[in-house]
N, C-alpha and C positions, 0 to 999 in steps of 0.2 A: 490306324493305331495300332500301336506294335501289341501282338499276341501278349498273355504274361505267363509267365515261365511256370509250369506246373509239374508236378508230377505223376506217371504212367499211373494206372491202377491195376497192381501185378502184385497181390498180398499171397503171401506163401502158402502151403497146404501144411497144418499144424493137425497135431493131434491136440487136440485141448483137454487136459486130465486134472487140469485147476479147478476152482471154486466157482465158474462158470466166465462165460458162456459154456458149453460143452459142446463138443461136434455135435453136426447136423446129418440126417439121413438125407443120401442124392434126393429122394424124391422130395425132400421140405424144399430142397435148392433147387428144385425145376419147378416146384411151385409157384415159387417167389419170379419167376420168368414168366409164371404165363399172363396170359393178354391184360390187360388194366378194362374194366367196368368200372361204371360210375359207384358211389357208395347208396344209391337209393335205387339201383337198376336193379332188376326181378332176376336177375342170375344171381348177384351179388344178396340180396334181401331171403331169399332161398338158401344160401350158403351160411347165410349168418343164424338161421333156423337151426341148420344140421350142426353150427358150431357148436349150437347153444346147449344141444342134445349131448353131445360127443362130451362138451365139458361138464353134464349132469352126470353122466356115466363114470368119467374119471374121478370128480369130487365123491360120488357117491349121494347124490341128494335128489330130493325131488322138486327143490327149492326153485320157484320161478324166476326169480332173479338170478339167472347166473348168466354170467358174460364177460368178457375179458376186456378189462379196462385200458383204455389208447395210453398208452405210458409202461414204463418199465415196472418190474413188483414195487418199488418204492410209491408208483402211483397209487397201487392195490393199497398201502398202508396208510397213504394219506388218506385217501377215499374211506376206508374204513374209521377212522380217527376222526376227521371232519364232518362224517355224517353223523355218527352216535353218541359223541362229546360236545358239549358247550359250557362256557361257565357256568362253575356253579355245580359240575359232574365230578365224580370221584370216580379215579380208576387206580385197578391194581395192576401191576405189570410186574412179570417176571423179567429178569435183568442176567442173563450168565456168559454176556458177551454183546458184541459192538451192535447188533440188531437187537437184541432187548432194549439198549442205548438208544437207539432211533427210535423206537416206537416210546420209549419216555419223551425223549423230543417234539414227536407226532403230537403226543396227547397234550401237552404242557402249550401246545403251541394255539391248541381250541381254548384255552384260558379254563381247563379242567385241572381240577387236583389230582396230582398222581403222587400214590403211593407206590413204590420200588418195593420187589421182593429179591433180593440180590442170592447170588451165589456166585463162589470162585468160577471164572473162566474156563471152561472144559467136565465144571460138576453141573447136575439137573439141581431145576428151584424142589425143593421138598414141599407134597402136600400143608404138612403140618405148619410151614411155614408162611405159605397163600392163606391159610385159616387165620392165621393169628393177625394177616394185614387185612381179611377180610371181616373181622371181628374187631377191629380197630376203630372201623367207622359205621357212623347211622346208617349211611344206606350210598352202596356201591354201584355204580353203574354199569361199569365193565370191568372184566377180567381179563387180560391178556399174556398171551405166551408165544414164543419162537415154537417150534415143532423140531425143526434141523438146525439148529444154531451157525449159520453161515464160518462164524469166526473161530469157531473150535471143533464143530464134526458130535455137540453134545446131543442127544435124541431124546427129547422131553418127552416122558410119558401126559399125555393128555387126559385120560377117563377120570382119577382123581380128583382133579381140578373141574371136570366139566362136574362130578358131581358137588360139588363144592359151589360153583357157578349157581347152581338149578336152587342149592339151599339158601343161599344168600341173595336169590334171585337178582342175579347180577348177569347179563350181557356177557356172554363167550365168545371170545376172539381168537383166533388163531392165525400164526404167520407158516404155512406151509410151502414157501419159495424154493427149499433147498429138498422137500421130501415127496408132493404130490408129483405121483407118478413113478415113485422110485421106492417109496415105503407105502407101508398100509397107512389109507387118508378116509376115513370115513365120517364123514360130515354129519349125517342124518343119524346113524348110530351113536355116534361120541358125543350127539347134543352140543355139538358146535354151531354158535347162532349166524357169526359172521368169521368168512373165511379167505382169504386172498394168497396168491400164489406168483409165481413169475414163468417167463415161457422158456427161458435159456437153460437150464437145471434139468430136471429130471424129464421133461415134455419133449426137450431136444428139438428146440425152435429158438431162430435169433432172438436175442433180448427184443422187447418194445413192445408187451403186453402183460397185462396183469389179470390172469385169469380169478374171478370173484363169482363169491356167492354169498347169500345173505337169506335168512328165515323170513318168514312173514310175523314170527315174534317181534323180531329186531325191527324189521321194517314199522309195523304198529308204531315204534317211539317215536317214530320221527314225526307221527302228525303230533306229537307234546313238546316240540321243538319251542324254546320262547323265540328263536329269532331263525333267520335263514340261514343254511349251510352259509358257511365264509366261502367256497368253492365253487365256483359260478362251473367249472369244464370238471369236476367231481361230486357235482350235485347227483345222487340218486336218482332221485325222481324228475331230472331230466333225462339222464343214462336210462333210464327203465324206458321210458316213451319211444325211445329210440330203439333200442333195444328187446323189448320185450311186449309192449301191453301196447306197440302201434309202431311206428315208421317215420314219427315224428324227428326231423331236423333237428340235431345238436350241436354237431361235430362233424365234418369229414375224417369218415374211418380211413384207416392205413389198410387198403384193399388189399394189398398185396401180403402185408403184414399176419392177416386175416387168412389167405389161402395160405399162407405157411402154418399156421397154427393150426387149420381144418388139418391139412395134411399129414402134421403131425400127430393130433390126435386119431387120426385113421388109423393109423401106424401102430398105436396105443390098444384101440379097439381089435385092429387084426391081430397080436399077439396075445391080445387077452392080459385087463385090467392083474389078475392073481398072477398068470405065469411071469407079465415085466417084473412084477413085485419079487419074486421068488428068483429072478435073474440077478435083479439089483443085490438081494440078499448074500447068494451064492457069491457071483463075483467080491462085491464086500469082506465076506469072509474070509476066501482064498487071500486075497492083499493083507489086510490084517494078518494072517497068519506067515504070510512069505516077509511082511515087514519086522517081523517078531523072531522069525527065525534068522533074521540079518542081523539080530541083538541092536536094533534100535527098537524106541516105545513107543508107543499111543501116549496123545495127552487127553483126549476124552475118557472119562470117567467108564472106568470096566462097569460091563452090564448095561449103560448108554451111549454106546457107539451106534453113530449112524453107518451106515453102508453106503452111502451117497456121497458122502464127504468126509474126509478122512484128516486128522491132524495129525501130525509122527513130529516128534520131540528131534530136533536138531544134535545130534552126536557133539560132545566139547571135542575143539580144535576143528571142525568141519565149518568151511565158509560157508550157509546157508546161500546166497544169493549165488557164489561161484556152481553150487550145482546146477541152481535153478536155469543160470545164463548158459551152463553145458549141458543140461538137456535140450535145450532151444536151442544152442548153437551147430549142435551134434548130432541129436536124434527127433528133429522139429516137433519137440515133447515140452507142451508149457504146463507147469505147475504152477501154486501161487503160496504167496510169503503168510506170514503171520500179520496181523493185526494187532492194534492197541498193544497190549501189555505183552502181547505173544510173537510181537513183530523179532526176527533175528533169531525165533527161540524154536517154532515150526516151522514145518513147509503144510500147507493145504491142497490137497489129493482129492480130485472129484472123480468118478467112476458114476457117469451119471447118464441116462438116457441110451441114446445110440452108442455112446463113449463106454458104456459098461459093457467089456464083453471080455472072453477067456484071455484073446488075444494083447488086450490091450494090459490087461494084469498083468501077463508075463512077460509083456515087453519092458512096460515101466520098472518093474521089480529087477529087469537085466541091465535097464540102462543104469538104473539110480546105481545098480553094485559098481558099475564101471567109475561114474563119476564118485562114488566116494570113496575105493579104492585108489582114484588119482588124487585124492587130500589125505594118503594116510590111513583112514578110515577101511579095514580089509574084513570083511563078514567070509566068514566061510563059504568059497565062490560054489555059484549054484543052489545056496543053501535056501534062499527066498522065492527061487524059483519053483527051485521041488516041493517045499511046504505048500505054495499056491496049488499046485498041479494035485499035490495028494486031497487038499480041501473040492477042489472041480470033481478027480476022479469019484471019491466018495459021494458027491451030490447028486 
């Protein structure tokens, strides 16, 4: 039989400055090539324990059930809703972007009644609007928010909502896919009952796992379910028996991906969580200053802009796709397009994890200026880089 024509594996080396995945550290890349062992091998189970301990450190929690779900951040989202909602329950969900909309979709698929609390894409969800929704129902089972909305770069305050969740006796669920290990996230101190994330953003690990943590208060509600969790694969009782309470076989864990997240989390611990958050904040502030010095506008609400993910308004007369393509073809830099109602109106730019560096801030501002100039938009030469360097030197 003749061989089947196929493409040789030879991916280009890119600087990933889009909404994810982000560039990974060479140590994480090397970890994935380490020798494969079985998913119940004593070495691997010891690595599982260490990975859980490192995840607790990054989530800032003592939750016993803390582990990486085998699947992308969307699997973490589905695990949260499938386990804690069922028909007859009511969920209040903040919607100010695409990923709030996805939470609504997930919750509705469980048969629960969803009360969306909406805001314009780029704005935050206001506490008074959350309370109005909570008051409108006899009993709310779950309140859910996105910390950093990846479609807009809006950074949602979480403490006021946490207080409201406790006041109205609702479980508090937070999506930290684009914030964990880049922005401050304090699961225990902030009263978050259920929290999920993704590996490919500020953690700087390839996509494929969803860090997940849930407290005992939330787990206790699982005993009161009227029916089994609809997803066998994402049933927390079964996953807990494999990850935490024993080594009961559930599924074949992605061994090489666990190597990768372990190494990525080890790098976070070596840098120090506080130092890592400060690095993200500094580089994000420098990039924002550079963008504004070029005469460009930031889309997300002032005072509530993420440092990990920035949405930049496309100037009138500029073809946003040509800018992205020019960056990719000429500088090997990836940035992202807008989603939903922001498609064609913004660029989504990530400075996350290993990719959040002073060098990348300067590189991107310089290359972005070149691409804009080609299209007739002419910022003052070097203004963006100068403004960013001013912030970085003052930090």
